[in-house]
N, C-alpha and C positions, 0 to 999 in steps of 0.2 A: 483755660482751666489753669487754677492755682498750681504751683509747683509745691508739693507736699513730701513728707518723709514718713507720715504715720499709716499710710495705706496707697499702695500703688493699684490704683483703680483700673489703669489699662491693663496691668499685668492679671488682675483678678478677671476681667473681660475676655481677656485672650485666653485664659487658661479654662473658662466655661465653654467659650467657643469650641477649643482643640477637645474639650472631654466629648462635647455632642459629635464632633464630627469623627473621633475615634469610635464612639457607639454605634454611628450609623455606617463606618468602616467595617467595624465587627460584623453587624448584621449583614452587610454585604457578602463579605467574606465567607459566612454562614451559609448564605444562600448559594454562593458558587461552588462551596466544597461539597453540600449535601445536594444541591440541585431542587431543593424544596424552598418555596418561599416563604413557608411557615415551620419553622423550628422551635418555637416556643408558643404558649398561650398568649404572651404579651405581643406576638408579632400581628395576630389576628384571631381574636378568641373564638368569634362568630365562623370565621372560616375554618377555624380548626375544628370547631365541634359538627359542622357539616361534613369536612372531609373523612373524619373518623367514623361517621355513621355510615356515609358511603363505603368506607373500607370494611365496614363490617357487613354490609350486604354484598360485596364482592367476595369476601371470604366464604359468607354462608353460601352463596349462590356458586361458587367453584367447587366446593364440597359437595353440593347438590347435584352438579354435572357428574362428579365422579361417583355418587350414590345411583344416579340413573345408568350410567355406564357399567357400573356392577351389577345392576338389575337386569340389564342386557346381557351380560355375560352367563348369569345365571339361568336366564331363559333360553341363551343358545345352546346351553349345554342340555337342558330338559330337551329342547327341538331336535339335538343331535341324538340324543337318547332315543325318542320317539320315532325317527327315521330308521333306527336299528330295529325297533320294535316292528315297524310295517315290514322291513325284510323279513324278519322272523313270520309274522303273519303270513307273509305271501309263500313261504316256506310251507307254512302249515296247511294252505290252501291247496298245494299240490301235494303234500300226504294225505290230508281228507279225500281230496278227489281219486287218487290212486286207491285208498283203501275202500271206497264206495263202490268200485266196481267189482263186478263178480268174477273176475278172473284171476283175482288175487288170493293166494291161500291163507288160512288162519297165521301158519308160523310166519307167513312175510308180512301179514298186518300185526303181529307182535312187533316186529322189528320196526314198523311204521308207527305204531304205537309209543315204542320206546324213544323215537326221536322226537315225536309229537310231546311227550312228556318233557323231554330234555327242553323244547322249545318252551314249554309253561315255565319250567323251573328259571331258563335264563331270563325271562320275561319279568318273573318275580326278583330275581337279582338287581337285574337292572333296577327296577321299583323302589328296592330296599337301599341299594348300595351308591346310587348315583348321586354324589354329594358336589357342592359348590362352596368354597370357603370354609369348610368343616359341617356346612348344614345340609340337611337331605334337601334336595331337589323335588321330589314327588311326594307332596304332603297336603292334607285337606285343609291346613292353615293357611290364611293368606299372607302372602309377603307383602309387606308394606316398604314401599319406597319413599322416604322422606325428601321432600323438595321444598326449600324455604329460602327466603332472601332476609332471614332472621327478624324480620319483622311480625311474624306470626308466632303461633303457638304450637306445641304438637298436639292439642285437642282440636284442631282445625282440621275436618276431613279434606278440605280443598288442598291441604300440605301432603297429602299423600296420593300414590298411585299403588294401588292394590292388586297383585294378581296371584291366583291360585292355580296351580298346575294340578291339584288332585292327586290321589292316590293312585298308583300304577301296580295291579296285581293281575296276574293270570286268572284267578277266581271271578274279578270282577269284569274282566274282558271275554271270558270264554265259558265260565262256569255257569251253572243254573241259577237262577234268582232265589234268595232266601224269601220264604213268607212264614207267616203266624197268622193264627185266627183269635181273635177276641171274642169271647161268647158270655151272654148275660143271661140269666133266668128270671130277674126282676127288673123293675125300674129303679135306675139308680137315684138315691137321695140327694138333696142338696149338700154340696161340699164335699161329697165322694168326688175321688179323682184317678185318673190312670196315668201312669208315666209310660210315654213311648219314645225309645232312644234319647232317653234323658230330659225329655219335653213334658211338662206335666200340664194335663188338662183337667179344669175343675169343672163339675157338674153345678149349675147354679138354676133355683127355681126362677130367679129373676136377675136380668144382667145388672151389672154395678153402673150408678149413674154418674154424671161428671165425666172426668177423663177415662178413656178406654183402659181396659185391663185385660191383658193378652191372655189368650188361651180360655176364656170363660166359653162354657158350653152350655147352652139353656135347654133345660128338661121341658120337652114337651108337653103343654097343659091343655091342648086344643080340646078336650072333652071326648076325644073319640076312643076306642078301646084301648086296651091296656098294651096289646101287641101292635096296635097303630102307633101309639105315644112311643114305645120304645125304638119303633123303627125310625120314626122322626128325631128322636134324640141322638141315635147312634148316627143317622145322616148328618147332623150338627157336628158331632164328633169328628167323622169323615172329613167334614169341610173345613173343620177347623186344623186338622191334621195336614191338609192337601193346601192350605192357606187360600182356598179359592172362595167363591160365595156361597153362603149357605144361611138358612133363615135362622136367626137366633143366635149368632157366633160373633164374636169380636176377638180379633187376632192383635190387638194393638196397633201401633202405628210406627213403622209401616207392617203392612201385611207380610207375613213371613212364614213360608211353608216348613214343613218338617223336613231337616236335611237328611235324615237317614231311612226314611219310610213315607209311602204313599198308603193311602186307606181306602177301602171299598165297603160300604155298609150292605148287609143284605140282612133283612129281618133283624133279628136278635144277634147277630154277629157281624164283628168288623174284620174284614180280611186286609192284613199289613202285608205290604210288598216293600222290601228294602230298595233303596235307591242305589244307584253305582255308588256312592258314597257309603251308605249303610253296607251294602254287599262286600265292598272292600274291607271294612271294619271287622265284619264277621270273618273273611279269609285272614285278615291279619291277627286272628285271634281274640279279637274283641268281643264283647258280648252286647249285643242289640237285641233288646228285648221290651216288652211291655210288662210293668209291674203294677199290682194293684193294691194299695194302702191297707194295714190291719184294720178290720171291722167292714171289710165290704164283701168279705167272700161270699156271703149269700147272695151276692149279684153278680159276681163275676166267675165264671166257671172255671176259668184257668189264668195262667200268667202270661200267656201268650208270647213264650219264649221262641225266637225266631230259628228257624232250621236252615242251615247253610243248602244251598243249591248242591245239586250233584255235579262231580267233577266232569269236565270236557274230555273225551277221549276219541280214539279211532281205532278201536280194538275190533268191532264190528261193522258190517256195511250200514248198517241202519244207524250206530253212533256215529260213523263217519259222515253222513249225510246231514244229520244233527248239528254236528260240530262245525261242518261247512258252513253253514247259516249263521251261527255264533261266530264263526271268525270273519264271514263277509261283514257282519254288524260291528266288529271289534275294529276291522280297518276302517270302517266309516267313522267309529268312535276317535280312533287316534287322529284323524284325519280332521275332525272337529276340534280335538283339543289343540292340534298344531296350528290350526288356523287362529283361534283365540291367543295362543303364545304369539305369533307372528303379529297379530293385530296388538298386543302389549309390547313387543318389542319396538314395532314402528311408533308407538305412543311414547316410550321411553326415548327413543332416539329424537323424536320431535321435540319433546321436553328440554333435552340436551342442547339442541339446537337454539331454542329461544332462549335457555339459560347463558348460552356461549355469548350470545347477541345482548342480553341485558348486562354481562358483564363488561363487553367491550364499550358499551354505552356509559355504564355507571363509572368505568375508569376513565374514559375520556372527560366525563364530568369532574371527577375526583381531580384528574390531571390540570383542570383548568382552574381550580381552586388552590390546590397546594403546590404544583410545579413553579419553579422560579422562571422569570423571564429572562433568560441568558443575556440576550443584547443588551437589557436594560440595566442589568446588574453590571456587566461589564463597563457600561457607559457610569454608571454610579461608583464603581471602584475607580476609575480614572479620576472622577471629580472628587471623591473622599481623599483619595490619595493625594492629589495635588492640595486640598484644603488642608489637610494634615501638616504638611510638610510649610504651607505659609503659616500656618496657625503656629508651630514650632518657631518658625522664623518671628513672626510677631511677639509671640512670648518673651523671647529673647531680647528682642528690641525694647520690650516694655520693662524688662528687669534692668536693662542698661540705663534706662531714662533718670533712676533714681539717684545713679550715679553722679548727673549733672548739678546735684545739690553741692557737690564736694567743689565744683568749679567757684560757687560764690563764697567758699570759705578761703579759699587760695590768695 
């Protein structure tokens, strides 16, 4: 190669190579100092996108596991409270059994009834004051535990585990059942309606075609007597309230029974009986009743307001015997609720175990993409450190070669 002074090609080449070596050395040092193979999008754009997506999954699943554990905690609080309610009911059994015997005086029964009333008050206190994280534990509204890996949406039912503990009151457990009677004196006309526990049922001369419309009740037009037609129509209404099979009724999809009341048709009347949830609503001061719209008074004889059941007591031997049956039923009811809560706890714990396994596997996959290979990085550090030193030496030699031209001028 000719010896020139305009450009030092060897120096430029050595400088370029030294720049490449320094860049690689810097990347290697980043990997060793951070432990990560990907420290910028330039290192591996596709790998960075995958790793960030996996990190989002891990973050969502980690919080989902906490959500499940919080749900378990809430249900365990409910289960513990119900265990105490069972203890109280067992004591109530003793009181009712003692009061039912003929060897107890009236004054003694008064003392027994005072303790029995205190037990009822304590059950009410447990039902209203048992809280978890500021929220009431015993409520008719379901508690939805959100579990997701961040890929779904909050509209997906599969992302939720819903648990309902139900309300807890002594009236619902031990009190009499609330009932009401809805009476008619004539056939309902088309589009007349009745609201029962907040759900409206509409009478129709013909059911809607196409997509089902919830809570349509067919008016019987079989040609039988008016009394028979009225009885058939009210049977349809009772079937709609109960969410069961009935000629000429549509409930929408899926079929949903009225959560506050059940119905039984009897000629020109419908006898409504509050469910446990409905009875608890009444006991809590709410209003559970059927209402009839304006303009239909000529057909509906009353508003069918529910009357709360009589309070349970052990003030007499007969009342104690009645109470004893109610207490035994309440114990079985509490046992059933605890069983459902236990099943929900097991489900949430199972979901948490699955989530933890997912987090482990996703973290492993993310680690394979993002983590630096330390032995390889150390080898690269040694390589680029040596190359950097030789590059600097080569650049110095290349710069000195230009000075050889001066020898020719001496």
